[in-house]
TIPA-728759 format. One record per residue: x, y, z of N, C-alpha, C, CB in turn. Coordinates in Angstrom, 3 decimals. Each point is the difference from the previous one (the first is absolute). Last residue first. Glycine has a CB too. Example, Ala and Ser with C-alpha at 12.3 -4.5 7.8 and 13.67 -1.06 7.14 Angstrom:
<atom><n_xx>12.850</n_xx><n_yy>-2.250</n_yy><n_zz>7.080</n_zz><ca_xx>0.820</ca_xx><ca_yy>1.190</ca_yy><ca_zz>0.060</ca_zz><c_xx>-0.770</c_xx><c_yy>1.090</c_yy><c_zz>0.730</c_zz><cb_xx>1.184</cb_xx><cb_yy>-0.628</cb_yy><cb_zz>-2.145</cb_zz></atom>
<atom><n_xx>-0.894</n_xx><n_yy>-5.092</n_yy><n_zz>2.075</n_zz><ca_xx>-0.890</ca_xx><ca_yy>1.190</ca_yy><ca_zz>0.000</ca_zz><c_xx>0.900</c_xx><c_yy>1.200</c_yy><c_zz>0.000</c_zz><cb_xx>-1.892</cb_xx><cb_yy>-1.173</cb_yy><cb_zz>1.246</cb_zz></atom>
***
This chain:
<atom><n_xx>7.299</n_xx><n_yy>11.219</n_yy><n_zz>-2.479</n_zz><ca_xx>0.380</ca_xx><ca_yy>-1.217</ca_yy><ca_zz>0.746</ca_zz><c_xx>-0.891</c_xx><c_yy>-0.175</c_yy><c_zz>1.134</c_zz><cb_xx>2.315</cb_xx><cb_yy>0.217</cb_yy><cb_zz>-0.652</cb_zz></atom>
<atom><n_xx>-2.292</n_xx><n_yy>3.593</n_yy><n_zz>-2.382</n_zz><ca_xx>-1.049</ca_xx><ca_yy>-1.014</ca_yy><ca_zz>-0.124</ca_zz><c_xx>0.332</c_xx><c_yy>-1.284</c_yy><c_zz>0.779</c_zz><cb_xx>-0.554</cb_xx><cb_yy>0.950</cb_yy><cb_zz>-2.250</cb_zz></atom>
<atom><n_xx>3.480</n_xx><n_yy>2.959</n_yy><n_zz>1.593</n_zz><ca_xx>-0.961</ca_xx><ca_yy>0.191</ca_yy><ca_zz>1.097</ca_zz><c_xx>-1.082</c_xx><c_yy>-1.078</c_yy><c_zz>-0.002</c_zz><cb_xx>0.431</cb_xx><cb_yy>2.462</cb_yy><cb_zz>-0.100</cb_zz></atom>
<atom><n_xx>3.011</n_xx><n_yy>-2.071</n_yy><n_zz>-3.367</n_zz><ca_xx>0.442</ca_xx><ca_yy>-0.673</ca_yy><ca_zz>1.235</ca_zz><c_xx>-0.988</c_xx><c_yy>0.158</c_yy><c_zz>1.168</c_zz><cb_xx>2.344</cb_xx><cb_yy>0.386</cb_yy><cb_zz>-0.752</cb_zz></atom>
<atom><n_xx>-2.527</n_xx><n_yy>-0.228</n_yy><n_zz>-4.672</n_zz><ca_xx>-0.729</ca_xx><ca_yy>0.687</ca_yy><ca_zz>1.058</ca_zz><c_xx>0.322</c_xx><c_yy>-0.651</c_yy><c_zz>1.342</c_zz><cb_xx>-1.849</cb_xx><cb_yy>0.624</cb_yy><cb_zz>-1.615</cb_zz></atom>
<atom><n_xx>3.918</n_xx><n_yy>-2.181</n_yy><n_zz>-2.308</n_zz><ca_xx>-0.307</ca_xx><ca_yy>1.340</ca_yy><ca_zz>-0.482</ca_zz><c_xx>-0.660</c_xx><c_yy>0.842</c_yy><c_zz>1.091</c_zz><cb_xx>-0.246</cb_xx><cb_yy>-0.917</cb_yy><cb_zz>-2.318</cb_zz></atom>
<atom><n_xx>1.180</n_xx><n_yy>-3.644</n_yy><n_zz>3.095</n_zz><ca_xx>1.269</ca_xx><ca_yy>0.722</ca_yy><ca_zz>-0.113</ca_zz><c_xx>-0.210</c_xx><c_yy>1.423</c_yy><c_zz>-0.477</c_zz><cb_xx>1.151</cb_xx><cb_yy>-2.149</cb_yy><cb_zz>-0.470</cb_zz></atom>
<atom><n_xx>-4.842</n_xx><n_yy>-0.779</n_yy><n_zz>0.690</n_zz><ca_xx>0.458</ca_xx><ca_yy>0.345</ca_yy><ca_zz>1.346</ca_zz><c_xx>1.305</c_xx><c_yy>0.769</c_yy><c_zz>-0.036</c_zz><cb_xx>-1.141</cb_xx><cb_yy>-2.021</cb_yy><cb_zz>0.877</cb_zz></atom>
<atom><n_xx>-0.611</n_xx><n_yy>0.372</n_yy><n_zz>-4.937</n_zz><ca_xx>-0.895</ca_xx><ca_yy>1.022</ca_yy><ca_zz>0.551</ca_zz><c_xx>0.480</c_xx><c_yy>0.458</c_yy><c_zz>1.382</c_zz><cb_xx>-1.924</cb_xx><cb_yy>-1.000</cb_yy><cb_zz>-1.293</cb_zz></atom>
<atom><n_xx>4.177</n_xx><n_yy>-2.591</n_yy><n_zz>-0.713</n_zz><ca_xx>0.296</ca_xx><ca_yy>1.249</ca_yy><ca_zz>-0.708</ca_zz><c_xx>-0.848</c_xx><c_yy>1.141</c_yy><c_zz>0.558</c_zz><cb_xx>0.597</cb_xx><cb_yy>-1.303</cb_yy><cb_zz>-2.077</cb_zz></atom>
<atom><n_xx>-1.511</n_xx><n_yy>-2.973</n_yy><n_zz>3.682</n_zz><ca_xx>1.272</ca_xx><ca_yy>0.490</ca_yy><ca_zz>0.524</ca_zz><c_xx>0.411</c_xx><c_yy>1.306</c_yy><c_zz>-0.670</c_zz><cb_xx>0.680</cb_xx><cb_yy>-2.356</cb_yy><cb_zz>0.479</cb_zz></atom>
<atom><n_xx>-4.456</n_xx><n_yy>0.113</n_yy><n_zz>-2.141</n_zz><ca_xx>-0.290</ca_xx><ca_yy>0.592</ca_yy><ca_zz>1.319</ca_zz><c_xx>1.274</c_xx><c_yy>0.558</c_yy><c_zz>0.634</c_zz><cb_xx>-1.917</cb_xx><cb_yy>-1.609</cb_yy><cb_zz>0.306</cb_zz></atom>
<atom><n_xx>2.324</n_xx><n_yy>-0.766</n_yy><n_zz>-4.351</n_zz><ca_xx>-0.694</ca_xx><ca_yy>1.269</ca_yy><ca_zz>-0.230</ca_zz><c_xx>-0.269</c_xx><c_yy>0.702</c_yy><c_zz>1.332</c_zz><cb_xx>-1.059</cb_xx><cb_yy>-0.934</cb_yy><cb_zz>-2.099</cb_zz></atom>
<atom><n_xx>2.883</n_xx><n_yy>-3.375</n_yy><n_zz>2.295</n_zz><ca_xx>0.988</ca_xx><ca_yy>0.951</ca_yy><ca_zz>-0.519</ca_zz><c_xx>-0.626</c_xx><c_yy>1.370</c_yy><c_zz>-0.247</c_zz><cb_xx>1.249</cb_xx><cb_yy>-1.902</cb_yy><cb_zz>-1.050</cb_zz></atom>
<atom><n_xx>-4.089</n_xx><n_yy>-1.595</n_yy><n_zz>2.312</n_zz><ca_xx>0.866</ca_xx><ca_yy>0.376</ca_yy><ca_zz>1.123</ca_zz><c_xx>1.030</c_xx><c_yy>1.031</c_yy><c_zz>-0.460</c_zz><cb_xx>-0.319</cb_xx><cb_yy>-2.281</cb_yy><cb_zz>1.052</cb_zz></atom>
<atom><n_xx>-2.467</n_xx><n_yy>0.378</n_yy><n_zz>-4.313</n_zz><ca_xx>-0.776</ca_xx><ca_yy>0.877</ca_yy><ca_zz>0.873</ca_zz><c_xx>0.845</c_xx><c_yy>0.496</c_yy><c_zz>1.166</c_zz><cb_xx>-2.087</cb_xx><cb_yy>-1.223</cb_yy><cb_zz>-0.645</cb_zz></atom>
<atom><n_xx>3.981</n_xx><n_yy>-1.958</n_yy><n_zz>-2.236</n_zz><ca_xx>-0.172</ca_xx><ca_yy>1.270</ca_yy><ca_zz>-0.702</ca_zz><c_xx>-0.761</c_xx><c_yy>1.007</c_yy><c_zz>0.858</c_zz><cb_xx>0.027</cb_xx><cb_yy>-1.227</cb_yy><cb_zz>-2.182</cb_zz></atom>
<atom><n_xx>0.397</n_xx><n_yy>-3.149</n_yy><n_zz>3.795</n_zz><ca_xx>1.295</ca_xx><ca_yy>0.670</ca_yy><ca_zz>0.031</ca_zz><c_xx>-0.100</c_xx><c_yy>1.373</c_yy><c_zz>-0.674</c_zz><cb_xx>1.177</cb_xx><cb_yy>-2.241</cb_yy><cb_zz>-0.019</cb_zz></atom>
<atom><n_xx>-4.904</n_xx><n_yy>-0.593</n_yy><n_zz>-0.228</n_zz><ca_xx>0.148</ca_xx><ca_yy>0.581</ca_yy><ca_zz>1.332</ca_zz><c_xx>1.319</c_xx><c_yy>0.755</c_yy><c_zz>0.127</c_zz><cb_xx>-1.405</cb_xx><cb_yy>-1.847</cb_yy><cb_zz>0.944</cb_zz></atom>
<atom><n_xx>0.605</n_xx><n_yy>-0.572</n_yy><n_zz>-4.861</n_zz><ca_xx>-0.897</ca_xx><ca_yy>1.158</ca_yy><ca_zz>0.054</ca_zz><c_xx>0.126</c_xx><c_yy>0.710</c_yy><c_zz>1.349</c_zz><cb_xx>-1.592</cb_xx><cb_yy>-1.145</cb_yy><cb_zz>-1.593</cb_zz></atom>
<atom><n_xx>3.927</n_xx><n_yy>-2.850</n_yy><n_zz>1.121</n_zz><ca_xx>0.603</ca_xx><ca_yy>1.000</ca_yy><ca_zz>-0.886</ca_zz><c_xx>-0.852</c_xx><c_yy>1.280</c_yy><c_zz>0.031</c_zz><cb_xx>0.977</cb_xx><cb_yy>-1.833</cb_yy><cb_zz>-1.497</cb_zz></atom>
<atom><n_xx>-2.637</n_xx><n_yy>-1.886</n_yy><n_zz>3.815</n_zz><ca_xx>1.154</ca_xx><ca_yy>0.580</ca_yy><ca_zz>0.684</ca_zz><c_xx>0.696</c_xx><c_yy>1.067</c_yy><c_zz>-0.841</c_zz><cb_xx>0.294</cb_xx><cb_yy>-2.158</cb_yy><cb_zz>1.203</cb_zz></atom>
<atom><n_xx>-3.906</n_xx><n_yy>-0.336</n_yy><n_zz>-3.048</n_zz><ca_xx>-0.475</ca_xx><ca_yy>0.874</ca_yy><ca_zz>1.078</ca_zz><c_xx>1.167</c_xx><c_yy>0.710</c_yy><c_zz>0.681</c_zz><cb_xx>-1.967</cb_xx><cb_yy>-1.519</cb_yy><cb_zz>0.354</cb_zz></atom>
<atom><n_xx>3.012</n_xx><n_yy>-1.733</n_yy><n_zz>-3.560</n_zz><ca_xx>-0.623</ca_xx><ca_yy>1.168</ca_yy><ca_zz>-0.636</ca_zz><c_xx>-0.472</c_xx><c_yy>1.002</c_yy><c_zz>1.048</c_zz><cb_xx>-0.713</cb_xx><cb_yy>-1.435</cb_yy><cb_zz>-1.934</cb_zz></atom>
<atom><n_xx>2.392</n_xx><n_yy>-2.778</n_yy><n_zz>3.402</n_zz><ca_xx>1.054</ca_xx><ca_yy>0.891</ca_yy><ca_zz>-0.495</ca_zz><c_xx>-0.574</c_xx><c_yy>1.273</c_yy><c_zz>-0.619</c_zz><cb_xx>1.439</cb_xx><cb_yy>-2.002</cb_yy><cb_zz>-0.407</cb_zz></atom>
<atom><n_xx>-4.598</n_xx><n_yy>-0.196</n_yy><n_zz>3.993</n_zz><ca_xx>0.855</ca_xx><ca_yy>-0.612</ca_yy><ca_zz>-1.012</ca_zz><c_xx>0.977</c_xx><c_yy>1.057</c_yy><c_zz>-0.530</c_zz><cb_xx>-1.832</cb_xx><cb_yy>-1.665</cb_yy><cb_zz>-0.633</cb_zz></atom>
<atom><n_xx>-0.566</n_xx><n_yy>1.353</n_yy><n_zz>5.739</n_zz><ca_xx>0.060</ca_xx><ca_yy>0.593</ca_yy><ca_zz>-1.333</ca_zz><c_xx>0.873</c_xx><c_yy>-0.813</c_yy><c_zz>-0.948</c_zz><cb_xx>-0.352</cb_xx><cb_yy>2.235</cb_yy><cb_zz>1.033</cb_zz></atom>
<atom><n_xx>-0.508</n_xx><n_yy>-2.834</n_yy><n_zz>3.855</n_zz><ca_xx>-0.861</ca_xx><ca_yy>-0.754</ca_yy><ca_zz>-0.914</ca_zz><c_xx>0.143</c_xx><c_yy>0.446</c_yy><c_zz>-1.454</c_zz><cb_xx>-1.587</cb_xx><cb_yy>-0.310</cb_yy><cb_zz>1.882</cb_zz></atom>
<atom><n_xx>4.010</n_xx><n_yy>2.376</n_yy><n_zz>1.805</n_zz><ca_xx>0.209</ca_xx><ca_yy>-1.439</ca_yy><ca_zz>0.152</ca_zz><c_xx>-0.790</c_xx><c_yy>-0.838</c_yy><c_zz>-0.978</c_zz><cb_xx>0.442</cb_xx><cb_yy>0.424</cb_yy><cb_zz>2.358</cb_zz></atom>
<atom><n_xx>-1.042</n_xx><n_yy>4.280</n_yy><n_zz>-2.118</n_zz><ca_xx>1.319</ca_xx><ca_yy>-0.304</ca_yy><ca_zz>-0.560</ca_zz><c_xx>0.275</c_xx><c_yy>-1.494</c_yy><c_zz>0.069</c_zz><cb_xx>0.826</cb_xx><cb_yy>2.271</cb_yy><cb_zz>0.676</cb_zz></atom>
<atom><n_xx>-4.747</n_xx><n_yy>-0.698</n_yy><n_zz>1.400</n_zz><ca_xx>-0.089</ca_xx><ca_yy>0.083</ca_yy><ca_zz>-1.452</ca_zz><c_xx>1.325</c_xx><c_yy>-0.388</c_yy><c_zz>-0.650</c_zz><cb_xx>-1.732</cb_xx><cb_yy>1.800</cb_yy><cb_zz>0.220</cb_zz></atom>
<atom><n_xx>1.587</n_xx><n_yy>-1.446</n_yy><n_zz>4.453</n_zz><ca_xx>-0.732</ca_xx><ca_yy>-1.190</ca_yy><ca_zz>-0.446</ca_zz><c_xx>-0.083</c_xx><c_yy>-0.021</c_yy><c_zz>-1.526</c_zz><cb_xx>-1.340</cb_xx><cb_yy>-0.015</cb_yy><cb_zz>2.146</cb_zz></atom>
<atom><n_xx>3.215</n_xx><n_yy>3.827</n_yy><n_zz>-0.193</n_zz><ca_xx>0.899</ca_xx><ca_yy>-1.150</ca_yy><ca_zz>0.160</ca_zz><c_xx>-0.673</c_xx><c_yy>-1.287</c_yy><c_zz>-0.462</c_zz><cb_xx>1.117</cb_xx><cb_yy>1.150</cb_yy><cb_zz>1.929</cb_zz></atom>
<atom><n_xx>-3.712</n_xx><n_yy>2.760</n_yy><n_zz>-1.840</n_zz><ca_xx>1.012</ca_xx><ca_yy>0.082</ca_yy><ca_zz>-1.059</ca_zz><c_xx>0.952</c_xx><c_yy>-1.195</c_yy><c_zz>0.077</c_zz><cb_xx>-0.159</cb_xx><cb_yy>2.519</cb_yy><cb_zz>0.030</cb_zz></atom>
<atom><n_xx>-3.004</n_xx><n_yy>-2.029</n_yy><n_zz>3.384</n_zz><ca_xx>-0.659</ca_xx><ca_yy>-0.402</ca_yy><ca_zz>-1.242</ca_zz><c_xx>1.000</c_xx><c_yy>0.017</c_yy><c_zz>-1.160</c_zz><cb_xx>-2.199</cb_xx><cb_yy>0.915</cb_yy><cb_zz>0.854</cb_zz></atom>
<atom><n_xx>3.657</n_xx><n_yy>0.701</n_yy><n_zz>3.295</n_zz><ca_xx>-0.173</ca_xx><ca_yy>-1.449</ca_yy><ca_zz>0.058</ca_zz><c_xx>-0.647</c_xx><c_yy>-0.515</c_yy><c_zz>-1.283</c_zz><cb_xx>-0.203</cb_xx><cb_yy>0.121</cb_yy><cb_zz>2.504</cb_zz></atom>
<atom><n_xx>0.600</n_xx><n_yy>4.522</n_yy><n_zz>-1.998</n_zz><ca_xx>1.325</ca_xx><ca_yy>-0.592</ca_yy><ca_zz>-0.152</ca_zz><c_xx>-0.094</c_xx><c_yy>-1.527</c_yy><c_zz>-0.007</c_zz><cb_xx>1.031</cb_xx><cb_yy>2.003</cb_yy><cb_zz>1.137</cb_zz></atom>
<atom><n_xx>-4.923</n_xx><n_yy>0.479</n_yy><n_zz>-0.230</n_zz><ca_xx>0.393</ca_xx><ca_yy>0.127</ca_yy><ca_zz>-1.410</ca_zz><c_xx>1.347</c_xx><c_yy>-0.660</c_yy><c_zz>-0.263</c_zz><cb_xx>-1.290</cb_xx><cb_yy>2.136</cb_yy><cb_zz>-0.145</cb_zz></atom>
<atom><n_xx>-0.174</n_xx><n_yy>-1.949</n_yy><n_zz>4.599</n_zz><ca_xx>-0.856</ca_xx><ca_yy>-0.892</ca_yy><ca_zz>-0.775</ca_zz><c_xx>0.366</c_xx><c_yy>0.039</c_yy><c_zz>-1.480</c_zz><cb_xx>-1.838</cb_xx><cb_yy>0.338</cb_yy><cb_zz>1.669</cb_zz></atom>
<atom><n_xx>3.968</n_xx><n_yy>2.670</n_yy><n_zz>1.237</n_zz><ca_xx>0.450</ca_xx><ca_yy>-1.373</ca_yy><ca_zz>0.278</ca_zz><c_xx>-0.797</c_xx><c_yy>-1.007</c_yy><c_zz>-0.812</c_zz><cb_xx>0.671</cb_xx><cb_yy>0.688</cb_yy><cb_zz>2.312</cb_zz></atom>
<atom><n_xx>-2.025</n_xx><n_yy>3.818</n_yy><n_zz>-2.532</n_zz><ca_xx>1.298</ca_xx><ca_yy>-0.178</ca_yy><ca_zz>-0.643</ca_zz><c_xx>0.491</c_xx><c_yy>-1.437</c_yy><c_zz>0.190</c_zz><cb_xx>0.539</cb_xx><cb_yy>2.441</cb_yy><cb_zz>0.379</cb_zz></atom>
<atom><n_xx>-4.428</n_xx><n_yy>-1.203</n_yy><n_zz>1.907</n_zz><ca_xx>-0.270</ca_xx><ca_yy>-0.100</ca_yy><ca_zz>-1.440</ca_zz><c_xx>1.311</c_xx><c_yy>-0.241</c_yy><c_zz>-0.763</c_zz><cb_xx>-2.016</cb_xx><cb_yy>1.534</cb_yy><cb_zz>0.244</cb_zz></atom>
<atom><n_xx>2.329</n_xx><n_yy>-0.684</n_yy><n_zz>4.340</n_zz><ca_xx>-0.589</ca_xx><ca_yy>-1.321</ca_yy><ca_zz>-0.225</ca_zz><c_xx>-0.265</c_xx><c_yy>-0.214</c_yy><c_zz>-1.486</c_zz><cb_xx>-1.042</cb_xx><cb_yy>0.054</cb_yy><cb_zz>2.293</cb_zz></atom>
<atom><n_xx>2.547</n_xx><n_yy>4.165</n_yy><n_zz>-0.951</n_zz><ca_xx>1.061</ca_xx><ca_yy>-0.989</ca_yy><ca_zz>0.187</ca_zz><c_xx>-0.511</c_xx><c_yy>-1.412</c_yy><c_zz>-0.278</c_zz><cb_xx>1.075</cb_xx><cb_yy>1.497</cb_yy><cb_zz>1.701</cb_zz></atom>
<atom><n_xx>-4.199</n_xx><n_yy>2.052</n_yy><n_zz>-1.762</n_zz><ca_xx>0.912</ca_xx><ca_yy>0.092</ca_yy><ca_zz>-1.133</ca_zz><c_xx>1.112</c_xx><c_yy>-1.036</c_yy><c_zz>0.104</c_zz><cb_xx>-0.518</cb_xx><cb_yy>2.437</cb_yy><cb_zz>-0.194</cb_zz></atom>
<atom><n_xx>-2.558</n_xx><n_yy>-2.053</n_yy><n_zz>3.803</n_zz><ca_xx>-0.649</ca_xx><ca_yy>-0.516</ca_yy><ca_zz>-1.198</ca_zz><c_xx>0.953</c_xx><c_yy>-0.003</c_yy><c_zz>-1.197</c_zz><cb_xx>-2.194</cb_xx><cb_yy>0.830</cb_yy><cb_zz>0.876</cb_zz></atom>
<atom><n_xx>2.729</n_xx><n_yy>0.759</n_yy><n_zz>3.879</n_zz><ca_xx>0.831</ca_xx><ca_yy>-1.048</ca_yy><ca_zz>-0.582</ca_zz><c_xx>-0.585</c_xx><c_yy>-0.604</c_yy><c_zz>-1.273</c_zz><cb_xx>0.801</cb_xx><cb_yy>-0.480</cb_yy><cb_zz>2.280</cb_zz></atom>
<atom><n_xx>-2.927</n_xx><n_yy>3.969</n_yy><n_zz>0.382</n_zz><ca_xx>1.386</ca_xx><ca_yy>0.438</ca_yy><ca_zz>-0.169</ca_zz><c_xx>0.847</c_xx><c_yy>-1.020</c_yy><c_zz>-0.744</c_zz><cb_xx>-0.228</cb_xx><cb_yy>1.303</cb_yy><cb_zz>2.091</cb_zz></atom>
<atom><n_xx>-4.297</n_xx><n_yy>-2.328</n_yy><n_zz>-0.983</n_zz><ca_xx>0.040</ca_xx><ca_yy>1.118</ca_yy><ca_zz>-0.934</ca_zz><c_xx>1.430</c_xx><c_yy>0.423</c_yy><c_zz>-0.283</c_zz><cb_xx>-2.226</cb_xx><cb_yy>0.755</cb_yy><cb_zz>0.827</cb_zz></atom>
<atom><n_xx>1.496</n_xx><n_yy>-4.075</n_yy><n_zz>2.440</n_zz><ca_xx>-0.305</ca_xx><ca_yy>-0.495</ca_yy><ca_zz>-1.345</ca_zz><c_xx>0.082</c_xx><c_yy>1.111</c_yy><c_zz>-1.028</c_zz><cb_xx>-1.466</cb_xx><cb_yy>-1.744</cb_yy><cb_zz>0.995</cb_zz></atom>
<atom><n_xx>1.947</n_xx><n_yy>2.917</n_yy><n_zz>3.567</n_zz><ca_xx>1.157</ca_xx><ca_yy>-0.748</ca_yy><ca_zz>-0.467</ca_zz><c_xx>-0.227</c_xx><c_yy>-0.484</c_yy><c_zz>-1.422</c_zz><cb_xx>0.519</cb_xx><cb_yy>-0.701</cb_yy><cb_zz>2.352</cb_zz></atom>
<atom><n_xx>-4.122</n_xx><n_yy>2.781</n_yy><n_zz>-0.217</n_zz><ca_xx>1.049</ca_xx><ca_yy>0.983</ca_yy><ca_zz>-0.290</ca_zz><c_xx>1.239</c_xx><c_yy>-0.704</c_yy><c_zz>-0.555</c_zz><cb_xx>-0.875</cb_xx><cb_yy>1.514</cb_yy><cb_zz>1.833</cb_zz></atom>
<atom><n_xx>-2.617</n_xx><n_yy>-4.225</n_yy><n_zz>-0.297</n_zz><ca_xx>-0.400</ca_xx><ca_yy>0.693</ca_yy><ca_zz>-1.219</ca_zz><c_xx>1.069</c_xx><c_yy>1.012</c_yy><c_zz>-0.423</c_zz><cb_xx>-2.424</cb_xx><cb_yy>-0.307</cb_yy><cb_zz>0.628</cb_zz></atom>
<atom><n_xx>3.012</n_xx><n_yy>-1.895</n_yy><n_zz>3.460</n_zz><ca_xx>0.154</ca_xx><ca_yy>-0.940</ca_yy><ca_zz>-1.112</ca_zz><c_xx>-0.349</c_xx><c_yy>0.660</c_yy><c_zz>-1.329</c_zz><cb_xx>-0.530</cb_xx><cb_yy>-1.897</cb_yy><cb_zz>1.549</cb_zz></atom>
<atom><n_xx>-0.202</n_xx><n_yy>4.352</n_yy><n_zz>2.382</n_zz><ca_xx>1.438</ca_xx><ca_yy>-0.172</ca_yy><ca_zz>-0.228</ca_zz><c_xx>0.252</c_xx><c_yy>-0.938</c_yy><c_zz>-1.177</c_zz><cb_xx>0.435</cb_xx><cb_yy>0.394</cb_yy><cb_zz>2.444</cb_zz></atom>
<atom><n_xx>-4.868</n_xx><n_yy>0.183</n_yy><n_zz>-1.010</n_zz><ca_xx>0.499</ca_xx><ca_yy>1.229</ca_yy><ca_zz>-0.618</ca_zz><c_xx>1.488</c_xx><c_yy>-0.125</c_yy><c_zz>-0.323</c_zz><cb_xx>-1.734</cb_xx><cb_yy>1.333</cb_yy><cb_zz>1.247</cb_zz></atom>
<atom><n_xx>-0.233</n_xx><n_yy>-4.870</n_yy><n_zz>1.118</n_zz><ca_xx>-0.541</ca_xx><ca_yy>0.058</ca_yy><ca_zz>-1.358</ca_zz><c_xx>0.513</c_xx><c_yy>1.232</c_yy><c_zz>-0.738</c_zz><cb_xx>-2.049</cb_xx><cb_yy>-1.227</cb_yy><cb_zz>0.771</cb_zz></atom>
<atom><n_xx>3.110</n_xx><n_yy>0.778</n_yy><n_zz>3.757</n_zz><ca_xx>0.738</ca_xx><ca_yy>-0.982</ca_yy><ca_zz>-0.793</ca_zz><c_xx>-0.462</c_xx><c_yy>0.006</c_yy><c_zz>-1.451</c_zz><cb_xx>0.298</cb_xx><cb_yy>-1.404</cb_yy><cb_zz>2.048</cb_zz></atom>
<atom><n_xx>-2.622</n_xx><n_yy>4.073</n_yy><n_zz>1.008</n_zz><ca_xx>1.347</ca_xx><ca_yy>0.544</ca_yy><ca_zz>-0.202</ca_zz><c_xx>0.834</c_xx><c_yy>-0.948</c_yy><c_zz>-0.847</c_zz><cb_xx>-0.140</cb_xx><cb_yy>1.202</cb_yy><cb_zz>2.197</cb_zz></atom>
<atom><n_xx>-4.146</n_xx><n_yy>-2.588</n_yy><n_zz>-0.819</n_zz><ca_xx>-0.089</ca_xx><ca_yy>1.030</ca_yy><ca_zz>-1.043</ca_zz><c_xx>1.377</c_xx><c_yy>0.581</c_yy><c_zz>-0.305</c_zz><cb_xx>-2.341</cb_xx><cb_yy>0.543</cb_yy><cb_zz>0.735</cb_zz></atom>
<atom><n_xx>2.332</n_xx><n_yy>-5.518</n_yy><n_zz>1.128</n_zz><ca_xx>-0.518</ca_xx><ca_yy>1.291</ca_yy><ca_zz>0.457</ca_zz><c_xx>-0.057</c_xx><c_yy>0.979</c_yy><c_zz>-1.170</c_zz><cb_xx>0.934</cb_xx><cb_yy>-0.407</cb_yy><cb_zz>2.314</cb_zz></atom>
<atom><n_xx>-1.338</n_xx><n_yy>-5.151</n_yy><n_zz>-2.241</n_zz><ca_xx>0.813</ca_xx><ca_yy>1.135</ca_yy><ca_zz>-0.422</ca_zz><c_xx>-0.648</c_xx><c_yy>1.301</c_yy><c_zz>0.461</c_zz><cb_xx>0.836</cb_xx><cb_yy>-1.301</cb_yy><cb_zz>-1.996</cb_zz></atom>
<atom><n_xx>-0.849</n_xx><n_yy>-4.071</n_yy><n_zz>3.890</n_zz><ca_xx>-0.816</ca_xx><ca_yy>1.074</ca_yy><ca_zz>-0.547</ca_zz><c_xx>0.901</c_xx><c_yy>1.205</c_yy><c_zz>-0.274</c_zz><cb_xx>-2.064</cb_xx><cb_yy>-0.829</cb_yy><cb_zz>1.247</cb_zz></atom>
***
């Protein structure tokens, strides 16, 4: 049986780690996509990655 303190601690942990979990999930989805993508998809993805890198280089605080 879970105590109220354990429930509160679990909820606090989930809230603090929501962004990290979302990032990990997005990263895994991207890897799955790359594994299934055809050449056209990969070329389009490369263009998107290059554009994002340019944006990050222009605004280093966005990292």
